[in-house]
N, C-alpha and C positions, 0 to 999 in steps of 0.2 A: 392362549398365546404361548409360543415357544420361549424358552429361556435362551435367547439368541446368543448371549455371551457364552453359555455352556456349549451350544452347538458349534460355534467357531473354535472354541478351545478343544473340543472333541475331534474336530476335523484336523486341527493342527497335530494332535497326538497320533491320529491314524496315519497321516501322511508321513510322519517320521518313521513309521514301521515299514514303509515301502522302499525297496532298494533303488527304485528309479528316481526318487526325489532327493536331490542333493542341494541342501541349503534353502534359505528363505526365498530367494528370487524364483527358483523353480516351483516351490510350493505355492507361491502367490500367482504365478502364471497358470498353474494347474487349476487353482481355485477360481481364477479369473474367468476362464472359458466355461467352467461348469456353472458358476454363478450366472453368467450371461445366458446360457441355455435355459436354466431354471426360471430366471426373471422374464426373459422374452416369451417363454411359453405361458407363464402366469398372465402376462399382459395380453398375449394373443387370445387367451380364453376370455379375458375381460372384454376385449374388443369384439369378439364373436357374439357376445351378448348384447353389446351396445349398438353394433352395426350389422344389419341383416346380411349384407353382401361381403363381409370381411372374411378373407381366407388367409391363413398363415402362409408365409413364404417358405417355411421349413417343411420339407416333405413329411407326410404323415408318419412314416416309419421312424423318423428321427426326432419327432416332437417329444419333449421330455415326458409328457403325460403317458406316452405309449410304450416307452422302454425303461423309464427310470422311476416312475411314481409308485410302482408296485414293490413293496418291501421284500417280496419273495421273487422278484424279477430276475432277469439274466445276471449271471455272475461268473467269476473265474475266467477261464480261457475263452468261453463263449462271449463274455462281455468285452474282453480285449479285442477279439476279432471283430465284433460289432463296431468298436471305436476305430480300430487301426487298419482294417482290411483295405488293400489296394486292388484286389482282384476285379477285373472288368465285369464279371457276372455277379459280383457280390461286394460292391463298393461299401466301405465303412463310413462312419459318420464324418470323419475328417476329409476323406477323399470326396465325399458328396458335397459337403457344405463349403469346402474351399474352392469349388468350381461351380457354385450354385448360380443359376440364371432363372429369372421369372419376369417376363415382360409386363405382367399385370401390376407388379409392385417393384419396379427396378431399384428404387432408392433403399427400401428396407432390405431387399435382397443383397444389395451391394454391401450393406453394413454387416450382414451375416458372413458374406464371402470374405470380406477383409479380415474379420476376426479369425476365421479358421485357416486363412492363408498365411497368417503371421504368427500363429502360436503352435504349441506342441502338447501332445499327451505324454507326460513323463512317467506315469505310473506303470509299473511292471506286474502288479498283482491285481487281477480282476476282483479278487475277494476284498482287498483293502479299498478298491474303488467303489464297490457296492456299499461298503460301510459309509464312505464319504457321501455317496448319493442319498442313502437313507437318512443321514443327518441333515442334509440340505432339504429333504422333503418335510422336515419339521417346521420349516418357515413358509408362511403364506404371504407372498409379496403383494397380494391384493387386499390384505388386511391392513387397515390404517395403523393399528397399534404395532403390528410386526414391522411395518415400513418405518415407523418413527423410531422404534428401538434399533432396528437394523442400521438406520442412518448413523447412529452413534458408533455401532460396531464397525461399520464401513470406514469411519474415520480411523479407528484403531488399525484396520487392515492397511490403510494408506500410510499410517505412521510406520508400520512394519516394512512397507515397501520403501519408504524413505531410508530406513536404517539399512536395508539391503542394497540400496542404490548407490549413487555416486554424488557425494557432497550435498545430499539433501535436495537434489534437483527435482525430484518427483513431487515434493509435498510442500505446500505453503500452509502454515498454521491457520486454522479456521478463523481465529480471532482477527488475523491480519486480512484475510480475504473478505471478511464481513465488513471491516472498517473501510477498506479501499472501495468496496462496492457502494456502501452507504454514502461516502463522501463524493463519489463520482455521480451518483443518482441516475442510473440508466432508466429511461422512461419507455412506456409502451410505444411500440412502433420504431424505436431506435434499434439499429443493428449493433449487436455486441459481439466482439471478437476477442478470443485469446489465441495468439499465434504460437504459444508455447504451453498448450493446455494441460499437459500431464494427465491427471486423473479427473479433470474437469471441475476442480474446486471453485475457481472463479465463476465458471459458467453456471453451476448449480446455485451458487450464491446469488448471481444475477437473476436467475429464474425465480428463486424464492422472493427476492426483493421486489421485482416487478409484479409478481402475483399478489404480494401482500399490499402493495401501494397503488397499483394501477389497473389490475384485472378485475372487472365487475361483470362481464358478460361472456357468453360463448364466443362471440366475435372477437372480443379482447384476447381470449385464450388462443384463437387461431393466429392472431398477429404475433403473439409471443412464440408460438411453436416454430415460426419461420424466421425469427430474428436473432437466434443464438447460434454462433458458429465457433468451432474449435479446430485447431490443427495440432497434431502430435506425431512425433517421429519414431518413438520407441514402442515396441509391440505390447509390453505388459501394461504400462500406464494407458495406452490406447484402448485396450480391452476394458480395463477398469473404468476409464473415462466414459466410454460408450454405455457401459452397464449403469454407471452413476446417472447419466442423462435419462436413460429409459426408466430407471427407478424414480426419477423426478418428473415422470409423466410426459416426457418428450417422445412423441410417437415415432417420428423418423428423425433422429438427431442429425444435424448438419455438422458432422464431425469427421475429419479427414486424416487419413494416415499418410502424412506428407512431411517432408523436411521444409519448414517455412523459409529457411535461408536460401533454398533453391527456387522459390517462387520468383519468376522473372521480374526483377525490380522495375525495369523500364516499361513493362507491359501493364503495370498496375495503374488503372485509370479510375475515373469517377465512379463507374459502376461497381468497382471492386472496393471502394473506400467505405469505411464504417463510421458510425457516430461515436462509439465508445470502445476503448481497448482496455482490458484488465489483464495484466500479465506479470509473471515472475520468470523472465528469460533465464535460461541456464547460463551460468557463468563458470569460466574455467573449463568448459566442456570442449572436447575436440570437435573440429568442424571438418566436413568432407574436403578432400583436396580440391582446390580451385574454386571453392564456394565464394571466396571473397571477390573474385572477378565478376560476380553477379552485380556488384555494387559500384557506384561511381568511384573513379580512381582516387579521389581525395579522401575517401572514407574506408578504404580497404585495410583490413587487419585480420588477425587470427583469433581475436577474442569474441566469442559468441555473443556475450551480452551487449557489446558495443555495436555489433552488426545488427542486433535486434532493435536497438534504438533507432538506427537509420531506417530499418524496415517499417517500424511502427509509425514513424513520421510520414512515410509514404502512404501507409494504409489508412491514415486518419483523414476524414473529410475536413474541409475548412470549418472551423468552429467545433470540430470534434474534440472529445475529452478523453484523457487517458490517466491511468494510475498504474505505475510499474514499480517493481522491486529492482534496485541496483546495488551492487556492493560498492564499498569505498573506492575500489580500484577503477571503477567506471566514472566516478564523479571527480576524479583528479587525474594527474598525469599529463605529459606533454605530447607533442606531435599529433598523430591521428586522433588520439583521445580528446585532445583540446579542440580539434576541428569538429568532431562530432558534437561536443558540448556547445560549441559556437552555433552550429546549425540548430540544435535544440532550442537555444535561448533566443535566436533570431526568428525562427519559424513559429515558435510557440511562446505562450505566456506560462512559464514555469512558476506557478504562484506559491507552491508549498513543497517543502521537503521535511519529512518526518524521519528523524534519526533514531534508529532502534538499537537496543543493547546487543552486544556481540553474540550472545547466546540465544537470540530469538529463534533462529533456525536450527536449533540443536538437532543432531550432533555436530553440524557445521558450526564453526566458531569464526564467522566472518562478519565484520561490521557492515550492516546493511541499511538502506535508506528507502523510503517510499516517496516517489516523485509523482506529483499531481500537476498536469498541465493541460492547456487548451490550445489548439492549433489556430493560427490566423492572425495573431498579434504578437509583437515582440515583448520579451520580458523586461520589466522595469525594476520591480522589487520582488525579492523572494523572501517569504516567511519560512523560518526554520522552527521546528518544534522538537525538543529532545524528550523522547519517552523514556522514563526511568523505571528500573526494577521496583517491584513492591517493597515496601519497608521491611527490612530484615532478611530479604532474599538476595543471595549473592549472585545467582545466575538462574536462567531457565534450564529445565532438564526434562527428561522423559516423564518423570513423575510430577513435575511442576512446570508445565508449559505455559505460555502466555495466555491470558484470559481476556475476552472481549471487554469485560467489566472494567478492566484497568484503563481503557481508553475514555472513560467517562469525562475526566477533566479536559482532554483533547477535544472531544465532541462539543463540549460547552464552549470552549475557546474558539472553535472553527468559524462560527458566524459573527463573532464579536471579538475581533483580534486586537489584543493589546500585548505589549512587551511584558514579560515576567521572567521568573527564574528559569523557565523551560522554553520560552519563546523569544525570538529575536528576529529583526528584519535587516536584510542586506540589499543595498542598491547595486544594480548590475555594474555600475561604473566603478564600484569598489572591488570588483573581482579581478584577480591577477591571472592572466592566461586562462580565463574562463573556468578557473578552479572553483568547484562547488563544495569542497571539503572544508566547510567553515565551522570551527569549533564553537561551542556555547560560550559566549563572552561572560556569562553570569555564573559559570561553573566555579564552585568553591575549591575544587581540586584541579590544579593545573595539569593538563595532559601534555606530554611532550612526545614527539616522534623522533627517534634517533636513527641515524644511519648505521650500517653494519660496523664501520670503522669506529664510530663513537661508542657503540656497545662494547666492542673489544677493548677500547681504551679504558672505559669505566670498569670492566671486569679485571683488567690488568692492575688498575689502581687498587681495587678491592682486595685482590689476591695479595698484593704487596703489603697492604695494611695488615691483613691476616697473618702473613709470614712474620711481620715485625712483632706482632703481639705474641706469637708462638715463641720467637727468639727471646723476648723479655721474660716469658714464663720459664723457659729453660734456664736462663741465667739466674733467676730467683731460686730455682730448685738446686742449682749448684752451690 
């Protein structure tokens, strides 16, 4: 078994030597399509053994095994031409795969085509690229041990992508995705959707959960294969998400490179609705011009997270369940924000809100909440649970992220709910302007929210006191 951590570290160092790679985002995009090609070829070889009639959709010339697996294979300018050539009589890998067609297996073909139509080869040195390829060849993705270890390494790659991205929008801590999935309990045969899927963290968690709890036969696995769907709008997380799903044994991922907010709202009917939605909608992200006009007039706004709430309500079946991440900015506020919350609370039973520490989505420092609801009945009471930092820890960080084990008390409380220092219940009649930003009434430390003018006034008073103390000291010295 390869030391996969050392392999990924070596690849990182090699790419830093290539003048075409500028920054983490480009390095991760480069690694993304190379990983995809390696993994899909490993899976193709496995399927060729299991199925007599299976043929890879990737042309033989461009299958990883035929150009990359030989340590002494093509390199330098020859390798770059093999990858990048656009000549009609000698199309390179990108030109071929970005326009790939195969009527015998159109869905798997479409996956490959979308990957190479939306990504780039940034490396300028064929020699450095060969070194990266040789490092990837040390990993056998059909080895259960390598896959298990690589799952952990993959998480670290996603964390790097988060740090290279915008406000942590690409990555939800694995402890959080696991908790949300467990509490929502997706079952075999239920359709699960993440309309803001990123690198497919929620979807792979749902796959693992259903397999562990409900899959017992080959027929069960067939049901699972067709019940997981994801939508993602950005190319790098899309590539990594697809690769993640293939790594989780989904033969033809139902994963689409689309802007969810452009899915025609009024055309979403019963056949499009799903049983379970798990999502961390991007917040504070820019939306395409005019996207808000896709939604009913009463709910139009420029905040992506708020529009996703309306979209999710439309996508859920009656009695469907959802768990989503929302920042404080979406659970409070007036105007359209209040109208969106009113629709949520009248169309659904919002039964639980888990309040998370501000540093949970490090490096973003935004107060976030996990909302759990079921469509089809109005909200009467909302249970709140405040998750606190481990004793002695001041915040979550890159080296001290949130751990699933911390949710032990919450999981115990979930099915036997009682008020305690961390849990309280609010009747919907007590909400003012549908405001869901309800502080813990049992908190020993009083939290206050000050306006800008109040902050300036307090600072002015503090500075005045300081100046007075300085004047007294000067007088004493005289």
